[in-house]
N, C-alpha and C positions, 0 to 999 in steps of 0.2 A: 280044437285044437291048439287056436294062435291063446283060448284062455285057460287053458291048461297050462300054458308055458308060461304065461303071465304069474300063474297063482305058483308054482312050481318058481318064479325069478321071485315075487315078493315073499314066501316062506321063505327062501334061502337068505334074503335080504333081511329079515326080522332075527332069524336062526344067528345070523353074523354078529347083527348086532346085538343081539340079547351075549354072545358069549365074548365081544369084543367089553362092554358096559360091566361082566362079571370077573374080567380076566387078573390076575394078582399078578403085580408087579414084582420084578423080585429086588429082595431087599439091598438095602445100599451097604457098599461096601466103608467098613470100620476106619473111622479116619486117623489118620497118624498119633501117634503121641504122642506129646509136647511134651522138652524138656523142660525146668525149674525156670532157665533163660526165656525160653519164649514165653512162657505164661506171664513172668516178670513183665516182659515189655508188651506182652500186649494189655496185662494190667496197666501200665503205665501211659500206653496211648488209648485208653479208655479214658483215664483220669486227667489227660492233657483235654481230649475233647469236651470233657464231661466242664471241664475250668474253661473251656472256648466257650462253649453254649452257653454256660452264663452269665461272661463277657458280655457276649451279642445281647444275650437274652435282657441287661441290665440295660443294655445302651438303647436298645429300641423300648423297654419302658420307660426311662427318662425322656425319649423323643418322644412318647405318648403323652406321656403329663405336663411337657414345656408345650407340644401343639394346642391340649386342653387347658392349658391356662390363656393361650396368646388367644385360643378362639372365645373363650369366656370373659376373657377379659381381665381377668387377673393380674397385677404385676407380678415381676419373679424377681423383686428386688427384695433389701432385706424388712424385717416385719416390722409395720409402724404400731409405734408407741401407743398405746388407749389414752382417748384425749382425756383430761386431765377433769374430774366433775368440780364444778362452778363457788365459787365462795357465794357463803349465803351473806 
């Protein structure tokens, strides 16, 4: 009797989990249409964010180069002139 109850309960759980895994979700509601002004504002925000990210990335690259040069012992001053050839 107890085994039959456990078997029925296990079968019910398996059927329930199978049904939950294969259930279809309802479709998402359509997004509201944007006006031209809203589209332009979004494009401006995206452009500003991209410019800011490029600026931050450039600064990070400059810091990385400066750190590399400092740790490698390379001087950051103006380029030194090549030594002149010795006269014969």
